[in-house]
Structure formats: C-alpha cells, structure tokens
C-alpha positions in Angstrom: 22.0 -20.9 -0.7 24.9 -19.2 -2.4 25.0 -15.5 -2.9 24.5 -14.3 -6.4 24.9 -10.9 -8.1 22.0 -8.9 -9.2 18.7 -7.8 -7.4 17.4 -10.1 -4.7 14.0 -11.7 -5.3 11.9 -12.3 -2.3 10.5 -15.8 -2.6 8.9 -15.6 0.9 6.1 -13.2 0.2 3.6 -15.8 1.2 4.9 -15.8 4.8 3.1 -13.2 7.0 5.1 -10.4 8.5 4.0 -11.2 12.0 2.9 -14.7 13.1 0.4 -15.4 16.0 1.9 -16.1 19.4 1.4 -19.9 19.1 2.7 -20.3 15.6 6.3 -20.4 14.4 7.9 -21.3 11.1 11.4 -22.7 11.6 13.9 -22.7 8.7 17.6 -22.6 8.3 19.9 -20.7 5.9 23.5 -19.8 5.6 24.6 -16.6 7.1 25.2 -13.9 4.4 23.3 -15.8 1.7 20.5 -14.2 -0.3 17.9 -16.0 1.7 19.4 -14.6 4.9 19.5 -11.1 3.5 15.9 -11.3 2.4 14.6 -12.7 5.7 16.6 -10.1 7.6 14.8 -7.3 5.7 11.5 -8.5 7.1 12.6 -7.2 10.5 13.1 -8.8 13.9 9.4 -9.4 14.3 9.7 -12.0 11.6 13.3 -13.3 11.6 15.4 -14.2 14.7 18.7 -16.0 14.0 19.8 -18.5 16.6 22.8 -20.7 16.9 22.0 -24.5 17.1 24.3 -26.5 19.3 27.9 -26.0 20.3 30.8 -25.7 17.8 33.4 -28.4 17.4 37.1 -27.4 17.6 37.4 -27.6 13.8 34.4 -25.3 13.4 35.7 -22.9 16.0 39.1 -22.7 14.2 37.3 -22.0 10.8 35.2 -19.3 12.4 38.3 -17.7 14.1 40.5 -17.8 11.0 37.8 -16.4 8.6 36.9 -13.6 11.1 40.5 -12.6 11.6 41.2 -12.5 7.9 38.3 -10.0 7.5 40.2 -7.5 9.7 42.5 -5.3 7.6 46.2 -5.5 8.5 46.0 -8.9 10.2 47.6 -12.0 8.6 46.8 -15.5 9.7 48.8 -18.7 9.3 51.1 -18.8 6.2 50.2 -15.2 5.5 51.9 -14.1 8.7 55.3 -14.6 7.0 54.7 -11.6 4.6 56.9 -8.7 5.7 55.1 -5.4 6.5 56.0 -2.8 9.1 52.4 -2.3 10.3 51.0 -5.8 10.1 50.1 -8.1 12.9 50.9 -11.8 12.5 48.7 -14.5 13.9 50.9 -17.5 13.7 49.9 -21.2 14.2 51.3 -21.0 17.7 48.9 -18.1 18.6 45.9 -19.9 17.1 46.8 -23.0 19.1 46.9 -21.1 22.3 43.5 -19.5 21.6 41.9 -22.9 20.8 43.5 -24.5 23.8 41.1 -22.4 26.0 38.1 -24.5 27.1 35.6 -21.7 26.3 36.9 -21.3 22.7 34.1 -23.5 21.4 31.6 -20.9 22.5 30.8 -18.4 19.8 30.3 -15.6 22.3 33.8 -16.2 23.8 35.4 -16.3 20.4 33.8 -12.9 19.6 35.6 -11.5 22.6 38.9 -12.9 21.3 38.4 -11.5 17.8 37.4 -8.1 19.1 40.4 -8.1 21.4 42.7 -8.7 18.5 40.9 -6.1 16.5 41.3 -3.5 19.3 45.0 -4.4 19.6 45.4 -3.6 15.9 43.5 -0.3 16.1 45.0 0.8 19.4 48.1 -1.2 20.3 48.8 0.8 23.4 45.5 -0.2 25.0 44.2 -3.8 24.8 40.9 -3.1 26.2 41.7 -5.0 29.4 44.1 -2.5 30.9 47.4 -3.9 29.7 49.9 -1.6 28.0 51.7 -3.3 25.1 54.2 -2.4 22.4 53.8 -2.8 18.7 56.9 -4.9 18.0 56.9 -8.6 17.7 54.3 -11.3 18.4 55.0 -11.8 22.2 52.9 -8.8 23.2 49.9 -10.3 21.5 50.6 -13.7 23.1 50.7 -12.0 26.4 47.4 -10.3 25.7 45.8 -13.7 24.9 47.3 -15.3 28.0 45.8 -12.5 30.2 42.3 -12.9 28.8 39.6 -14.3 31.1 39.1 -18.0 30.6 35.3 -18.1 30.7 32.6 -16.0 28.9 31.1 -14.9 32.2 34.4 -13.6 33.5 35.0 -11.8 30.2 31.5 -10.1 30.4 32.2 -9.0 34.0 35.6 -7.6 33.1 34.1 -5.8 30.1 31.4 -4.1 32.3 34.1 -3.0 34.7 36.2 -1.5 31.8 33.1 0.3 30.4 32.4 1.9 33.8 36.0 2.9 34.2 36.3 4.6 30.8 32.8 6.0 30.3 31.7 6.6 33.8 29.3 4.6 36.0 26.3 6.8 35.4 26.7 6.9 31.6 27.4 3.2 31.4 24.5 2.2 33.5 22.0 4.3 31.7 23.2 3.4 28.2 23.4 -0.4 28.8 20.1 -0.3 30.5 18.5 1.3 27.5 20.1 -1.3 25.2 18.9 -4.2 27.4 15.3 -2.8 27.5 14.9 -2.2 23.8 13.5 -5.1 22.0 15.3 -4.8 18.6 18.1 -2.5 19.3 18.7 1.3 19.1 20.2 3.6 16.5 22.9 6.1 17.5 20.4 8.9 17.0 18.0 7.2 19.4 20.3 6.4 22.1 21.9 9.8 21.9 18.5 11.4 22.3 17.7 9.1 25.2 20.9 9.7 27.1 20.3 13.5 26.7 16.9 13.2 28.4 17.2 13.9 32.2 15.0 12.1 34.6 12.8 14.1 37.1 15.4 14.1 39.8 18.2 15.4 37.6 15.9 18.0 36.1 15.2 19.4 39.6 18.9 19.6 40.3 20.0 20.9 36.8 17.0 23.0 35.8 19.1 25.4 33.8 21.5 22.9 32.3 20.7 20.0 29.9 23.1 17.1 29.6 24.6 16.7 26.1 26.0 13.5 24.7 28.7 13.9 22.2 29.4 11.5 19.3 32.9 10.7 20.8 31.3 9.3 23.9 29.0 7.1 21.9 31.8 5.8 19.7 33.9 5.0 22.7 31.0 3.2 24.3 30.1 1.1 21.3 33.8 0.3 20.5 34.1 -1.2 24.0 30.8 -3.1 23.6 31.7 -4.6 20.2 32.3 -8.1 21.5 28.6 -8.4 22.7 26.8 -6.3 20.0 25.2 -7.8 17.0 27.4 -7.4 14.0 25.4 -5.1 11.7 27.2 -3.1 9.0 26.9 0.7 8.8 23.7 1.3 6.9 21.6 4.2 5.9 18.9 5.5 8.2 16.2 4.3 5.9 17.4 0.7 5.9 18.1 0.8 9.6 14.5 1.8 10.2 13.4 -0.9 7.8 15.4 -3.5 9.7 14.0 -2.6 13.1 10.4 -2.1 11.8 10.1 -4.6 9.0 8.6 -1.9 6.7 9.7 0.4 4.0 10.3 4.0 5.1 10.4 7.3 3.5 13.9 8.7 2.9 14.7 11.6 5.2 17.9 13.3 6.4 18.7 12.6 10.0 22.0 13.8 11.5 24.0 11.4 13.5 25.5 7.9 13.2 23.7 5.2 11.2 24.2 1.9 12.9 21.8 -0.4 14.9 23.1 -1.5 18.2 21.6 -4.6 19.8 23.2 -6.6 22.6 23.2 -10.1 21.2 25.3 -12.0 23.8 22.9 -13.7 26.2 25.4 -14.2 29.0 26.3 -10.5 28.9 22.6 -9.6 29.0 22.0 -11.7 32.1 25.1 -10.3 33.9 24.3 -6.7 32.9 20.6 -7.0 33.9 21.6 -8.4 37.3 23.9 -5.4 37.8 21.9 -2.5 36.4 18.2 -3.7 36.4 18.1 -5.8 39.5 14.7 -4.5 40.7 11.4 -4.1 38.9 11.3 -0.4 39.7 14.6 0.1 37.7 13.3 -1.9 34.8 10.0 0.0 34.8 11.8 3.3 34.9 13.8 2.5 31.8 10.7 1.3 29.9 9.0 4.6 30.9 11.9 6.6 29.6 11.7 4.9 26.2 7.9 5.4 26.1 8.2 9.1 26.8 11.0 9.4 24.3 9.0 7.8 21.4 5.9 9.8 22.3 7.6 13.2 22.5 10.1 12.8 19.6 7.9 11.0 17.0 4.2 10.5 17.9 3.4 14.1 18.8 5.5 15.9 16.1 4.2 13.6 13.3 0.5 14.3 14.2 -0.4 10.8 15.3 -3.1 12.1 17.7 -4.7 14.4 15.1 -6.5 11.7 13.3 -3.5 10.0 11.6 0.1 10.7 10.7 0.4 13.9 8.8 4.2 13.7 8.5 6.5 10.8 7.5 9.6 9.9 9.5 11.6 6.7 8.9 11.5 5.9 12.6 7.8 6.6 13.1 6.7 2.9 12.5 9.2 1.7 15.1 8.0 4.5 17.5 4.3 3.4 17.0 5.1 -0.2 17.7 7.6 0.2 20.5 5.6 2.8 22.4 2.8 0.4 23.2 5.2 -2.3 24.3 7.1 0.0 26.6 3.9 1.5 28.0 2.8 -2.0 29.0 6.2 -3.0 30.3 6.5 0.2 32.3 3.1 -0.2 33.9 1.9 3.1 32.4 -1.7 2.1 32.1 -3.3 5.6 32.2 -0.8 6.8 29.5 -1.7 3.7 27.5 -5.4 4.5 27.5 -4.6 8.1 26.5 -1.9 7.5 23.9 -2.6 4.1 22.3 -6.2 3.1 23.0 -7.8 5.8 20.8 -9.0 6.0 17.2 -6.3 8.4 16.0 -3.6 5.9 17.0 -5.5 3.1 15.3 -5.8 5.2 12.1 -2.1 5.9 12.2 -1.1 2.2 12.7 -3.1 1.1 9.7 -1.7 4.0 7.5 1.7 2.7 8.4 0.7 -1.0 7.7 1.2 -2.0 11.3 -2.4 -3.0 12.2 -1.7 -6.6 13.1 1.4 -5.8 15.1 -0.4 -3.2 17.2 -3.4 -5.6 17.6 -0.9 -8.1 19.1 0.5 -5.5 21.5 -3.1 -4.5 22.6 -3.9 -8.2 23.3 -0.7 -8.5 25.3 -1.7 -5.3 27.2 -5.2 -6.8 28.0 -3.7 -10.1 29.2 -1.1 -8.4 31.3 -3.5 -6.0 33.0 -6.1 -8.7 33.6 -3.5 -10.9 35.3 -2.1 -8.1 37.5 -3.4 -7.3 40.9 -4.3 -3.7 41.8 -1.2 -3.3 43.9 1.1 -4.4 41.1 -0.5 -2.3 38.3 -1.1 0.7 40.5 -4.8 1.2 39.6 -8.0 0.6 41.6 -10.4 -2.2 40.8 -12.9 0.2 39.4 -10.4 1.8 37.1 -9.0 -1.6 36.1 -12.5 -2.7 35.0 -13.0 0.4 32.9 -9.5 0.0 31.3 -10.1 -3.7 30.5 -13.5 -3.0 28.9 -12.0 -0.2 26.8 -9.1 -2.4 25.7 -11.5 -5.2 24.9 -13.6 -2.9 22.7 -10.6 -1.8 20.7 -9.2 -5.2 20.3 -12.4 -6.5 18.8 -12.9 -3.4 16.7 -9.5 -3.9 15.1 -10.1 -7.6 14.7 -13.6 -7.4 13.2 -13.0 -4.4 10.9 -9.5 -5.4 9.9 -10.2 -5.7 6.1 -11.9 -2.3 5.9 -9.2 -0.7 8.0 -6.4 -2.1 5.9 -8.0 -0.7 2.7 -9.3 2.5 4.2 -7.4 3.4 7.3 -8.7 7.0 7.3 -12.2 5.7 7.8 -11.5 4.4 11.3 -13.6 7.2 13.0 -16.4 6.7 10.4 -16.5 3.0 11.2 -16.3 3.5 14.9 -19.3 5.9 15.1 -21.6 3.1 13.9 -21.1 1.3 17.2 -23.9 1.6 19.7 -24.1 4.8 21.7 -22.6 4.6 25.1 -19.7 2.5 24.0 -16.1 3.8 24.2 -15.6 3.6 20.5 -18.8 5.7 19.8 -17.9 8.3 22.3 -14.4 8.6 21.0 -15.6 9.0 17.5 -18.2 11.5 18.5 -15.7 13.5 20.4 -13.4 13.6 17.3 -16.2 14.9 15.1 -17.2 17.5 17.6 -13.6 18.7 17.9 -13.2 19.3 14.1 -15.2 21.2 11.7 -13.6 19.7 8.6 -15.0 16.2 8.7 -18.5 15.0 9.6 -19.6 11.3 10.1 -21.0 9.5 7.1 -22.8 7.0 9.3 -24.5 7.3 12.7 -26.0 4.7 15.0 -29.6 4.9 16.1 -30.2 6.4 19.6 -31.0 2.8 20.7 -29.3 -0.3 19.4 -31.2 -3.5 18.7 -29.0 -6.5 19.6 -31.2 -9.4 18.6 -34.7 -8.7 17.5 -35.5 -12.1 15.8 -34.7 -15.7 16.6 -33.7 -16.5 13.0 -32.3 -14.6 10.0 -34.0 -11.4 9.1 -35.0 -11.6 5.4 -36.5 -8.2 4.7 -36.9 -4.7 6.2 -39.0 -1.8 5.0 -39.4 1.8 6.3 -42.7 3.5 6.4 -43.0 6.4 4.0 -43.5 8.7 7.0 -40.0 7.6 8.2 -41.1 7.1 11.8 -41.4 3.3 11.8 -39.9 0.3 10.1 -41.0 -3.3 9.7 -38.9 -6.5 9.6 -39.7 -10.1 8.8 -37.7 -13.2 9.5 -37.3 -16.9 9.0 -38.8 -17.2 12.5 -42.2 -16.4 10.9 -42.7 -13.2 12.8 -43.3 -9.6 11.6 -42.1 -6.9 13.9 -42.7 -3.1 13.7 -40.3 -0.8 15.5 -40.0 3.0 16.0 -36.9 4.7 14.8 -35.7 4.9 18.4 -35.6 1.1 18.5 -38.7 0.5 20.6 -40.8 -2.5 19.6 -44.3 -1.4 18.6 -45.9 -4.5 17.3 -45.1 -8.2 17.2 -47.1 -10.2 14.7 -46.9 -14.0 14.7 -49.6 -15.4 12.4 -47.6 -17.1 9.6 -47.0 -20.9 9.6 -44.2 -20.6 7.1 -41.0 -18.5 6.8 -41.5 -14.9 5.8 -39.4 -13.6 2.8 -40.5 -10.0 2.1 -42.3 -7.1 3.9 -43.4 -3.8 2.5 -45.4 -0.7 3.6 -48.1 0.9 1.5 -47.5 4.5 0.4 -50.1 5.7 2.8 -48.3 3.9 5.7 -51.7 2.3 6.6 -50.9 -1.3 5.6 -48.0 -3.7 6.0 -47.8 -6.7 3.6 -45.7 -9.8 4.1 -45.2 -12.8 1.7 -44.4 -16.2 3.1 -42.4 -19.1 1.7 -45.6 -21.1 1.0 -46.8 -18.1 -1.3 -49.3 -16.9 1.2 -49.7 -13.1 1.4 -50.6 -11.4 4.7 -52.0 -7.8 4.9 -51.9 -6.2 8.4 -53.1 -2.8 9.8 -49.9 -0.9 10.6 -51.5 0.9 13.5 -53.2 -1.9 15.3 -51.3 -5.0 13.9 -54.6 -6.7 13.2 -54.8 -9.0 10.2 -56.8 -7.3 7.4 -56.7 -10.2 4.9 -54.9 -13.3 3.8 -54.8 -14.9 0.4 -53.0 -17.6 -1.6 -53.3 -17.9 -5.4 -49.9 -18.5 -7.1 -48.4 -21.9 -8.0 -44.7 -20.7 -7.9 -42.6 -18.4 -5.7 -43.8 -14.7 -5.6 -41.2 -12.1 -6.6 -43.3 -9.1 -7.4 -45.2 -7.4 -4.6 -46.8 -3.9 -4.5 -49.7 -1.8 -3.2 -51.5 0.6 -5.5 -50.8 4.3 -4.9 -53.6 4.7 -2.3 -53.6 1.1 -1.1 -56.9 -0.1 -2.5 -55.3 -3.0 -4.5 -52.5 -5.5 -3.9 -50.7 -6.6 -7.0 -48.5 -9.8 -7.0 -46.3 -11.4 -9.6 -44.9 -14.9 -9.7 -42.7 -17.3 -11.6 -45.9 -19.0 -12.8 -46.0 -16.1 -15.4 -49.1 -14.5 -14.0 -49.9 -11.1 -12.4 -52.8 -11.0 -9.9 -54.7 -8.0 -8.5 -56.4 -8.4 -5.2 -58.7 -6.2 -3.1 -56.8 -5.1 0.0 -59.7 -5.0 2.5 -61.4 -8.3 1.5 -58.5 -10.3 0.0 -60.8 -11.2 -3.0 -59.1 -11.8 -6.4 -60.1 -9.0 -8.8 -58.3 -10.3 -11.9 -55.5 -12.6 -13.0 -53.4 -11.5 -16.1 -51.3 -14.3 -17.7 -47.9 -13.3 -19.1 -46.9 -16.4 -21.0 -47.3 -14.6 -24.3 -44.5 -12.2 -23.3 -42.0 -14.8 -22.3 -40.2 -17.8 -23.8 -41.2 -21.1 -22.5 -37.5 -22.1 -22.1 -36.6 -18.9 -20.2 -35.5 -19.4 -16.7 -36.5 -15.9 -15.7 -39.9 -15.9 -17.5 -41.9 -14.9 -14.5 -43.2 -11.5 -13.3 -40.4 -10.3 -11.1 -41.1 -6.6 -10.5 -44.2 -4.4 -10.2 -44.3 -0.6 -10.0 -47.6 1.1 -9.3 -48.4 4.5 -10.9 -47.7 7.4 -8.5 -51.2 9.0 -8.9 -53.5 6.6 -10.8 -54.9 3.8 -8.7 -55.5 1.5 -11.6 -52.1 1.6 -13.6 -49.1 -0.6 -13.1 -45.8 -1.3 -14.8 -44.6 -4.9 -14.9 -41.2 -6.4 -15.8 -41.5 -9.8 -17.3 -38.5 -11.6 -18.8 -37.0 -9.1 -21.3 -40.1 -6.8 -21.6 -41.7 -4.0 -19.7 -45.5 -4.0 -19.9 -47.9 -1.3 -18.8 -51.4 -2.4 -17.6 -54.5 -0.4 -16.6 -57.3 -2.0 -14.6 -60.8 -1.5 -16.0 -63.3 -2.5 -13.3 -66.3 -1.8 -15.6 -65.1 -4.5 -18.1 -63.5 -6.7 -15.4 -60.3 -6.7 -17.5 -56.7 -5.3 -17.7 -55.9 -3.3 -20.8 -52.3 -3.2 -22.1 -51.0 0.4 -22.4 -47.3 -0.2 -23.1 -44.9 -2.9 -24.2 -41.2 -2.3 -24.4 -38.7 -4.9 -25.6 -35.9 -3.9 -23.2 -33.1 -6.2 -24.4 -32.6 -8.9 -27.0 -30.6 -11.2 -24.8 -30.5 -10.0 -21.2 -33.5 -10.3 -18.8 -34.6 -7.3 -16.8 -33.1 -7.1 -13.3 -34.9 -4.0 -12.1 -37.1 -1.1 -13.3 -37.6 2.4 -12.0 -39.9 5.3 -12.9 -39.0 9.0 -12.8 -40.3 12.4 -13.8 -43.9 11.7 -12.7 -44.0 8.3 -14.3 -43.1 9.7 -17.7 -39.8 7.9 -18.0 -39.0 4.3 -17.1 -35.4 3.2 -16.5 -34.5 -0.4 -16.8 -31.4 -2.4 -15.8 -31.0 -5.5 -17.9 -29.1 -8.4 -16.5 -30.6 -9.4 -13.1 -29.9 -12.9 -11.7 -28.9 -14.1 -15.1 -25.8 -11.9 -15.1 -22.8 -14.1 -14.9 -19.7 -13.1 -12.8 -17.6 -14.3 -15.7 -16.9 -11.9 -18.6 -19.6 -12.1 -21.3 -19.8 -10.9 -24.9 -22.4 -8.2 -24.3 -21.1 -4.8 -25.4 -24.1 -2.7 -24.2 -24.4 -1.5 -20.7 -27.9 -3.0 -20.4 -29.2 0.2 -18.7 -31.7 2.2 -20.8 -34.4 4.8 -20.4 -37.8 4.8 -22.3 -40.7 7.1 -22.6 -43.8 5.7 -20.9 -46.4 7.1 -23.3 -44.7 5.9 -26.5 -42.1 3.3 -25.5 -39.4 5.2 -27.4 -35.8 4.7 -26.2 -34.6 8.0 -24.9 -31.2 7.1 -23.3 -28.7 4.4 -23.6 -26.2 4.3 -20.7 -22.8 3.5 -21.9 -20.4 1.4 -19.9 -17.3 2.9 -18.3 -14.0 1.9 -19.6 -12.9 -1.6 -18.6 -16.4 -2.9 -17.9 -17.6 -3.8 -21.5 -17.4 -7.5 -20.8 -19.6 -7.5 -17.7 -23.3 -7.3 -17.3 -25.4 -5.2 -14.8 -27.1 -7.1 -12.0 -29.5 -4.5 -10.4 -30.0 -0.8 -9.9 -31.6 1.7 -7.5 -32.8 5.2 -8.1 -32.0 8.0 -5.6 -35.1 9.5 -3.9 -34.5 12.8 -5.7 -34.3 10.8 -9.0 -30.9 12.6 -9.9 -28.7 9.5 -9.8 -29.1 5.8 -10.8 -26.6 3.4 -9.0 -26.1 0.2 -11.0 -24.2 -2.9 -9.7 -22.2 -5.0 -12.1 -21.3 -8.7 -12.1 -17.6 -7.9 -11.5 -18.5 -6.4 -8.0 -18.3 -2.8 -9.0 -20.9 0.0 -8.7 -21.4 2.8 -11.2 -23.4 5.9 -10.5 -25.1 7.5 -13.5 -26.6 11.0 -13.7 -29.4 10.8 -16.3 -29.9 14.1 -18.3 -33.7 14.3 -18.0 -33.9 17.7 -19.5 -32.1 16.6 -22.7 -34.2 13.4 -23.0 -37.3 14.7 -24.7 -39.8 12.5 -26.6 -40.1 14.5 -29.8 -42.6 13.3 -32.3 -41.3 12.0 -35.6 -41.3 9.2 -38.0 -41.2 5.9 -36.1 -38.9 4.5 -38.7 -36.2 7.0 -37.9 -33.4 5.7 -35.6 -33.6 6.9 -32.0 -30.8 9.3 -31.1 -28.8 7.8 -28.2 -27.5 10.5 -25.8 -24.1 10.4 -24.2 -24.6 9.9 -20.5 -22.5 11.6 -17.9 -21.9 9.3 -15.0 -20.2 9.9 -11.7 -18.0 7.3 -10.1 -17.6 7.7 -6.3 -14.5 6.0 -5.1 -12.9 6.1 -1.7 -9.2 7.0 -2.0 -6.6 6.0 0.5 -5.9 9.6 1.1 -6.8 11.0 4.5 -10.5 11.8 4.9 -11.1 12.3 1.3 -13.9 11.2 -1.0 -13.1 12.1 -4.6 -15.8 12.5 -7.3 -14.7 11.8 -10.8 -16.9 12.7 -13.8 -16.4 11.5 -17.3 -18.4 11.7 -20.5 -18.8 8.3 -22.2 -20.6 7.9 -25.6 
C-alpha cells in the first residue's frame, strides 16, 4: 500500500507477536509502505522480509537507478549533464557496463556496486578495493567498475580481505563472528562492549590492561561492511531496542551510536562463517561471550535475579530473550539452570511481556538437551536427567499458569509454592521466601499431595471443626475421610447413586452425605460405620444441616418442605411445609439453606424463596413453632444467609441462582442485615460504584465475622465490613422508617506492582 502522512494505524493487532514453530503467516507488502513499517515494528520474531525470485534486467536497472539517485551528489542518466565541480555523473554508458555483468540481477551483488559508488563519492582516493583514483572525469569510475569482482562470492571474499587488512585480523574476526552469531543484529553500544571484553586467555596475558574499542574503529568497520549489512536508518536507542525486541521500551540515555547492524547477505554469511566459525568450539565460544555479556551488563544490574526487574533498560527485553538462546547454543547447561530456569527469571519475563517467547526458548532448550549425548552436552547422564526434569517442570508451569502470570507476574513465587513439596518449583519458591523477610507465601501445599483420590469428579469437601480431618464425596459414589497430612483414614462405599454433598457435624462425631437419588447417609466419623439412612423428599435436596449438638438432622428440598430427622435412628420427627411462604410460579420456591442455632438444639433458620423463617421444634407438642419471618427482598430470591453475633443478627444475600449475568434494573445491593429477635432491618449494604446494574449471587462470612464477601453476577467480589457496634436494635414505633447505615466496605485488589496487595476503603451510602 502507498505511504500516507499522519500517524500509522496498526491493523494487524489480531496477529500474535510470536507464532508457534509449525505455524507461519505469509503476506507481501511494498518496501517502505505503511504496512511494511508497522510489521517491522513488531520485531524480527514476527516479521522477516525475504526476496522472492531473481530480478529481471529491467528490475535490476530500476533498483540501481533509484538507489543511486538517493545518494547525495550523484547524478544518473540525463541528470549527469548538469555542471557541478563536485558531482559524480553516472552516464548511460556506465549503467550499461554495470548491467552487462552477469551477476547484476542479484540484489546482493547490486548492493556491492551501489556501496562501491557511494564509497567513491565519499572517499575518491580509496575505492574500497585498493585502487587509487582521481576525482576528475568519468573514466576513473569506469575503471573502478571494471576492476570489481564479477561474482557475489568473489566480492564477499575480497571484502573480507579488505576488512582484515584495514581493521586487523583479530578485530575483524571477533566483530564479524559476533554479528554472525547474533540473531537479530547488534547495536553499536552492544558490539562495542562485546569487543572490549577479553577472553580468559587474553585476561591472563593482559591482567592490568583492558582493551578499549574506539568509535572510529567501529565506524571504519561498519563503513566497509555496508554492502552486506541490512539497511536500517539511524534511529533512537528506544526504537532500536523495540525493533530488536518487538516491545516498547522505557526511554533512557545511552551513550554511543544508535544503529542496528545485521549481516543480511546470505552468501557473505556463509563465507564468513566458513572462515571464522569453522568449528563448533569457535561458534560455542562466541555464543558464550554473548551470554556472559547480557548476563553481566543487563540481567544482574537490573535486578532480574532478585524476584523481578527492579530497573528498566531499553535493552533489557532483548537481553532476557537472547541470553536463553545463547546459553543453549553455547552449551552452557549449568549456567542455563542457574540463570534462566528459576522463578525470578520467569517473573521478570512476564513483567516485560515476554512470557511466550521465553517459553519457546525453554522448549527449544529441553529438546536440544534431550537429543544431545552426554559427550556433546558435557554433562553426565544423572545430571542430564535432573536438568531435563527441572526444565520440564518449568515449561509446564509457564504453560499451565500463563493466564495468571500474564495478569499478575509478581505472583510467580506465590503460584509456584502451591506445587507439591519435593518438586523443583516448590523448593525454589520456598528458598526465595526463606531468603527474604519482606514477603511471605499466601498459599502453601500440604505436606503430602493427593494426586487422584476418586475415580470421578469430586462434588463436595468438608473440614471437620477440629481441623484435623476432612471428608470428600464424588460422583463415583464413595465418601473418603483424610487426615490433613493427606493419609486416607476411611473409605466408605455404601451409596448406589452419585453423592452431591458432604458435611461434618459441629461435634465432629458424624459425617452426612446426600445422594443424587435424595437418599441421606449418616456415618460415624471415627469408625466409618453407617449410623442411619433415610429418604423422604420428592425433589432434589439443597438444604442440609446438623443441629448444634448433632441430635437432629434437618433437610430442605425443592418440594417446599423442611424435614427434621433423628440422627441415631433416622426416624422422621416432623415435616414442615413451606408452600405458604412461596409463590407457586417461583422457580426457587424450595428450601435452599438451613442454619442451626449455635447453642439451642431446637432452633433453626431457613431461607425459602424471598423469606427468612425462624423455627423452634417443640417435641412436647410434636410441632414446629414459627419464631421469625423476614421478607428479605421484593424481587430477588435469597442466595445465602449467615448468622453473626451469637445468632442475634442474620445477614442475607439476595440474588442466588436467579441472578443474571446481564445487567438488571435492580438498584439495591441485595445484601442486608436483620435483627433475629424482631426482624427489623439493621443494615443495608450499598453497591460500590459501577455495580448498580448487577445482582449478587452468593456470600460467605469470615470465621471471625468481621468481613462478608459477596460475589456479583459480573464476576467481581466485594468484601464488606459490617459495623456491628453501630447496628443496635433500638425499640421504637414500628411504623417509623428503619435508619439504613452507611457501610464501609473493603475492596482487595491485586495490583500489577511487584509483591503488593493494596487495600482500598471507601464509604458508600
């Protein structure tokens, strides 16, 4: 497409930054167009320009003429007749002599011709091929063209000889080897720092003297290599880092030149590699030099190994990506385990937005190491197995937790410590938390992990009030009781139908399970013996509870009945219909929640449709007496109820399963608190800003009763802090309106800042 003025719009945001190894998207665009500029910004990981097919003579002539016209002071064709004392004229005769060379249809060879003419214009006394020319007339230029090599390979060989002659063999070999080994090219500041680093042998010989590379040496080198380098204009250091990384970088002042140097000519790369990197040892040494440079110059100073990058540098993303690549290519397997296969490095990569790229490098490292023999990789079979297992754990860790790591990169250590003890991830996370006093893990794995306890999906889990055991039930019709160390204590298989819910009694004596066929089983938690079994509801059972001391079992069902059973015998004590408290057309008209009194064996609170009803069992009269009836909401059914302050306050969350994920017209929060003795409304929990169009789904009260967490239909969770001390049930005229208090709620949100959990409190009326 044609270039236009104004800001560029990226219409390719739907394309991923990095594609899998076996997926490629092939497209074509005109060089220099808006599309080309946009794709080039995405970095070399995403965009790789290639030339398709050979050029015709006409195309070669067009490329030659347009490129020569871009050089100041050079006139081509009819323009060569313009008089000027310092101009160089490229006449039709000179163009014909260039196009007459057989290799002129090769773009790489034409680049040699163009740069030769450019060099003649800039330095007419040195052509770049050792010929001394004068500045007068056209004949010297014709002689220069006539003396040029006739093939691209000969031109590359002659260029290497010239670089070695002018810059020195050692300097040329090291600089060109670094350019060949680098994947996406090097900046002047990078190659200058690399050339100044002495290898171990030179360090021993020159302990007191460090080699310095001047800017003149680099300019001379890159001026000679212009025919084979990618043509990239001089750019700022930020954009240069963005081109090599494919990411945006923070502006920072870096002294030095600001140009990316990448050897693009493939013939030159082959010839130079055969001359300077002829053995695997030489190639490995160059990769190792690059890996050590990125590690010492960027990773360590920026705090990558301290739990994440504490400083920003425009070249840090490139250093993070390239260090893993060069560690693998250089065979530095022990350094790879120490530098890259650790949680701090993973944390840094996700903070920089490079999670997928590093995952790809780790997969490549695993495949390379697994296919290498111990002699080639330089490690023993035992060490190789340990390295592969560690790499495998980290690869699957990044893959399985990618969504969480992208959103919360600083939580890498917190997520890793949930892995089973004994794994590399758990040990690395534990070592990190032991080494620092600032952060402590939010989650910890049990001392023993349970891989697969049931043969089918686990449907419910309940801890004993003592906290020493927990029970699970599953669709495989089995109830299992475990100790907190993970040891199986009891395996109970007495149900003919799938089990849906399991609970402990408050005394930890009984375990109760409800089956899909509405059968209720009560087991002795100590011996796993069946205490009783009963069946009495005609619809699914949702409410299930023991009385405070476990004498009675109370069940509630969609058939709009509440039944009270004797725990030891399984005999039905009484059945209480709730049809009068519900609408016949209501989809949630059943009894869906039952809360026993904390000290009274005979009192229960029941949520049914939109009402909260209090009941007291009277065995003398063989009846249940109603003690309370609260109309919780006019339109929303109850989702959950909770009692606090010694059963004197009941908190209800209105919404439940009827809450729609789509915005509704309800303006109330649907979360209220009432007095149990009188049923008066004490608190009305207001919605936070932006959530007035969504309804609550369910809630849970903290064990210390200080906070109430409520989930909303838009996927958010709000934590309220009820002011119990201000919520007093003062006596007064019932006709007077109830004063609704303003509720202070706390929203806990994980910020993307490093290791921070911020608490924000607001007062909402």
